[in-house]
N, C-alpha and C positions, 0 to 999 in steps of 0.2 A: 665020413659024411660028405655027400656031394651037395654043393650049393651052386646056384646060378646067379652071380652078381650082375648088376646093371652097370654098364660102362658109359662114361660121359666125359666131355672135356671139363677140366677144372677151372675155377675162377678164384678171385681173391676171397670170395665168401667161403671157400673150402680150406682156408689157411690153417685153422685150428685142427682139422682132421688130418691134413698133411703133416703138420708138426707132431701130432700124436704118433703117427706111423714112423716118421723120421726119427724121433727120439727113442722109440722102441726098437729101432732097427740098426742104428749106426753108432759107433763109438765116438765119432766126431760129426754130429748132426749139423746140417745146415741151419742157419739162424732164421728167425721170423723175417728179419730184414732181407735176407737173401731170397726167400720165397716171395716176398712182396715185390721185389725188383723183377724176379722172373715172371710173375703173373701180371705185372702192370707196365713194365718198362722195356722188357726184352722182346723185340718184334720177332725173334727167331724161335722163342720158347713155345712149346706146346706140352701141356700136362693132361694126362688121362687118368681117371680114377675108377676104381671098382667099388660099388656100393652094394651093401646087403642089409636088408631091414632098415634102410634109411641111414646107415652108418658107413662112412668111408673106411674101407678095410685094406685098400692097396692103392698105390699110385705109381705112375711112371712119368718121368720128364725127359724131354728131348729138345735139341736145337736143330732146326732144319734150315740150313744155309745153302742156297742154290740147290744143287742136286745131292747134297750130302747131309746125313743125319748123324748127330752125336747124341747118344743116350747118356743123359747126365745122372739119372738115378731111377731106381725101381725098387720098391719095397712093399712088403705085405705085413700086416699086423701079425705078431707071433702066434696068436691063437687061431689064425686062419692059414698058417703055413701047412704044406703037405696036402693041400686040397686042390692043387693045380690052378690056383688063382693066378699065380705068377705066369703060368703058361697062357692062360686066357687073356691076361693083361698084355703080355708080349705080343700075342696075335693082334689085339686091337691096336697096339702101338705100331706094328708093322703095316697094318692097313692104313693108318693115318700117315705114315711116312710116304707110302706109295701114292696116296691120294693128294699129298702135298708136293709131289714131284721129286722125291728123293730116289736116287738110283742105288745108293749104297749107304750103309750105316756102320758106325763104330761105337765102341764102348771100352771102358777099362773095368776090370774086375780083379779083386784080390786073388793072388796065385793060390791062396789057401781055400778059396770059396768054390769048391768042386761042384756043389749042388747048383749054383748059379751058372757056372761054366757049362755044365751038362745041359741045362735048360737052353742056354744060348746056342749050343751046338745043334739042338733039335730044330732050331730055326735057321740053320745054315751058317751060323757064325763060325769063323775059322781063326786060329791063332795068327796074330800079325806081328807080335813082338813083345818086348818087356819094357816097362818104365820102372827103372830102378828106384827104390825108396819112395815110391809115389805117395803112399799113405802116411799122413803126418803123425798119426797116433803111435805107430810102431815101426814106421819106415819100411813096411812090407812092400814088396814089388807088386806092380799091377801087370796083369796080362792084357794086352791090347787085342781086341777081337774085331773082325770085320765081316760083313756080309754084302754080297752083291744082290740087290733086291730083285733082279731080273734074271737070275740063273735058275 
């Protein structure tokens, strides 16, 4: 099934939708308080969401500091996975990075998350190193990936 979500910048009013996606997606989800800080107090944070039929179905967060972007999280509700929503969201995020002056972007991804790694590679991300034991739930390593937004 192909759907065309509507993309927009998220606000504190989206916190319940963000948390629903977060809790369905991660073994160690961020807390409500963490997202409140991100959306109200972090001047570097930018969150973009994908809506379908009035429901938030995916979101991505990033910090843009000077000319560098760090992707903090990206997630899609389980029932909407496999529909290229993540690809479309990533495209929107990269457009936001560029329009906000970022020249390069980085992220960490579980070494076991091949599906996400393959999506990032489609957008030009390359392996940049390993963070040993990065994930607190099982001490899995994180693959650090980078992209130059102007190549």
